[in-house]
Structure formats: structure tokens, C-alpha cells
Steps between C-alpha positions, in 0.01 A plus 500: 500500500453251224359574158387220266374539151176325418475360147202404300457171319726612211786608750439869462524713810142602604565618856724518803468340844665704780574330831631688811623377828496665845859500624453687824566203715817410306634852523417505878705176552795649296486793732500292810788291370703808414425647845603168671823493309585854574435442871708184518797678324475799739477265809801302393711790394583609864617161637697427186666847515615417860631161396689639202651772724612246754660274230678808356641584839625138548662507158664837566620386840633176363683700221661740732633225731387693801255240605563135377191329370460128510543355157138358477355846578744666256383262228136559577545881503696503174208342304281812555539833339298806592283635215 
């Protein structure tokens, strides 16, 4: 909503002009964007959890010395931390 003061020839306020705008479409677009982001986060969370769990197991196996991990894989796995 916008309110503008209307002034007479001497610059004195003599009225107000009120303008409104329908924001229904904008609100709907915001809701769709929010829903899309929530869906994407939900859909990515499962695979990322599996990847982080695998990386954690590789780090632990390498740290215990029970299963030697190639240096390139160890370097890659050490860059990620589960959140």
C-alpha cells in the first residue's frame, strides 16, 4: 500500500491518494519456491547421508590400520566431515 499526500497550489496538504496492489501471485510464487527448496533438500539428504557415512567408515578403517586405504582415497575422504 502506498499513501501519497496531495497538496494544493500553496503546498498545503488537501488530501491523500491511496494505492494498493494485489500480491496474490507473488505470494503464490514464494510458496512454490519454498516448497521446491524443501523438496530438493529432502531428496538430497538421503544420498548425502549415505555418502558421508561411507566416507566416515573409510576414515575410521584407515585410522585403525585394519584396512589400508590408497592415499588418493584417504585424501579425498579426509576432506569431508559429517554434519
